[in-house]
N, C-alpha and C positions, 0 to 999 in steps of 0.2 A: 545569624548565630542561633543555634538551637539551645533551649534551656536545659541545663544539666540535670534538673530535678524532675520536670514533667515532660520533657522533650518537645515542648511547644516551639513552634517555628517563628513566632513573631515577637522577638525580644526588642526592647528599646534601650538605646544608649542614653544614660543619664548624665554622664560626665566623662570627659577624655582629657588625659594629661600626658605630656611627654616625660620620659625619664630624664635624669640629669645629663646623660651623655647625648640624648636626642636620637637614639637608635631604636627606641621602642615606645609604644603607647599603652598606657593603662586605661582601660575602659570599664566604667561601672555600669552594669546593665540591670534591667528589670524585666521580669516576665509578666505580662498582663494576665496570662492564664492561671498561674499559681501565686502571683504576687510576691515571689521570692526575688532576691537580689543576688548578683554574683559579679565577680571581676574577671575580665579577660585581659590578656596581654598580646599585643601585636608587635612583631619585630621583623626586621629585615633579615632575610636568609642569604648569607654570602657564601660563595663557594671558595674554599681555600685551595691553593695550588697543590699539586701532587709533589711529593718529596722524592728527589733523586738521591739515593744513598751512595756511599763510597763504593760499595760492592756492585753497583750497577742496578740494583733493584729500585723499583718505583713503588711507592705506597701512598695511601691517602694521608694527609696531614692528620696527626692524632694529638689533640690537645692534652689528653690524659698523660701521654709520654712527657710532654713539656712540663706539666704540673708535677709529675713524679720526680723528674730530674731536678727541678728547682726546689722541691721540698727536701730532697735528699741533700742538696748542696747547702741548704739553709737550716738543716736539722740542728736543734739545740743552740741556735744562735738567736740573739734578740731581734728577730725580724718578724714583723707581723704578717699574718696571712693576707692582709689587704695589700701590703707591699708586693708580695708574690703575685697576687692577682693583677696588680697594676703592670708588673713586668709582662705577664702573659698577654694582657690586653694590648700593651705596646708592641710586643713582638707580632701578634696577630695583625694588628693595624698596619705595621710595616710591611708584612707579607702581602696583605691585600693591596696596599698602595703600589707595590711593585707591578701589579696587574699582569702577572705571568701565570701560565697554565702549570708550570713546573718550576721548582726551586731546588737548588742543591742543599743538602742537609747542612753543609758547612756554613751557609748563609744564616740559617737558623741558629746554629751553635755560636757563631760570631756575634749575632745580635744579643743572645743570652749573656755571653761573656762580657760584652760592653756594659750591660745593665748590672751584672754582678760585680764588676770592677768598681763601679760607682757606689754600689750598695754596701758591700762588706768584703774585706780582703780574704777572710777564711772561706766564705761561700764561693768566691772567685777561684781560689786555689783548689777547692774540692771539685768544682765543676771542670776546671781546666785539666786536672789530673786524669779525669775519666774521659772527657771530650777529646783531648789531644792524644790519648792512648800512649803515654810514654812507656818505654821499655825498662828504663832504670831511673834511679833518683837523680843521677848527675845530669842526664838529658833534661829532666824536668826542672832542676835547679838552674840550668843554663837558660831555659826558656824564661823563668821568672826574673833572672838577672837582666835579660834583654828587654823586659817589659818596662821601658823607661817612661811610659805614660802615667805610671802609678807611683807616687812618692812612697807609699808604704813599702814597696819592694826595694826601692833605692835605699831607704833608711835601714831596713831590717835584714837585708840579705847580703850585705857587703862586709 
């Protein structure tokens, strides 16, 4: 590792620690040339599967799309950014565990809906209304009535 200050090529590792999840290493380094210290992070680079869209297009997995859709669904609700981050991590982990080169977009949408159903009913409804692309309110209402896995809908929509 080259020193970011003097560009020296012979830096020493003083300390190494795994992060909490165990997927990256924090290294504290020292440069004998300029005596400065700095920190580096080493992490695993995993390739995400391509996303096969409903219209037949294929595109790279885009985490920022996932973040935007979750932030929009959770907007103005008492949901911490950390909870959203945990959902994103869980969805990405599930996609990696599938070990596929390509994944249908509906798989990603269904994973998100499962998490939102457990997280907050309003966030779930917001996401479902866009994700499922309903043409009218009655069609959407019927979908919610059929969602028997969630007691919120059973109690409040009948």
